[in-house]
N, C-alpha and C positions, 0 to 999 in steps of 0.2 A: 353391485359392488359392495363388498364387506370391508369396512375400515376397522382394523383392530386397534386396541389400546396400545399395543407395542409399536405399531407404525406411527401412530399419532405422537407417542412419546419421542420416538426417533426424530420425527420431523420437528417437534418443538425444541429438541436439543440442538438440531442443526440450525434452526432460526436463532436460537440464543447465541450460538457461536458467531453467526453472521452479523448479528446486532453488535456484539462486542468488537468484531473486526471493523465494522463501519465506524464505530465510535473511536476506535484507536486511529484509524486512518484520518478521520476528521481532525482529531487532536494533533496528529503528526503534521497534516497540511497547515493547520493554524500556526503551529510552531515554526514550520519552514517559512511561512509568509512573514512571521515576526522577525525572522533572521534576515529578511530582505530578499528571499528567493521568490521569483515570479513563477508560481506553480501553474500559471495559465499559459506560459509561453510554449511554443513548439519545441524549442531547445530542451526545456525541462521535460516535456512529454517524451521526447526521444531518448533522453539520457536516463531519466529516473522513473517517471510515472508509469510508462508501459511496463517496465520491469517490476514495479510494485504490483500492478494488476495481474501480471503473469506469475507472481510468486517466484521470481528469479533470484532473489537475494537469499543466500544460504545462512546468513547471520546478520545480527545488528552491526557487527564490525564491518562487514562487507558493505552494507547499506551506507553507513556513515562515512566510510572511506571513499566510496564513489561519490557521495553527496559533496564531501569536501573537495574532491578533485574537480567535480562539476563547478562548484563555486569558485575554484581557482582558475577556471577557464579551460581545463583539460577536456578532451573528448572522451566521454564514457558512454556505455550503453550502445544505443542504435544511432547516436548523434553523428 
């Protein structure tokens, strides 16, 4: 198998994006925990976490609107 410099560079770029994504998610989850949101609960998983993992939010506005509704006790997502 011949591995070209082009495919190596593409893979490295992909991994760099994934690293940034993981760092962002880690910071987001830390922030949510600081706001008093139990990010380990099944309710949170159904309402928010699964949708984050599936890239179902089209914008930051949609994410934070649903997060606020979840915090207010409304049913959002798959909950």
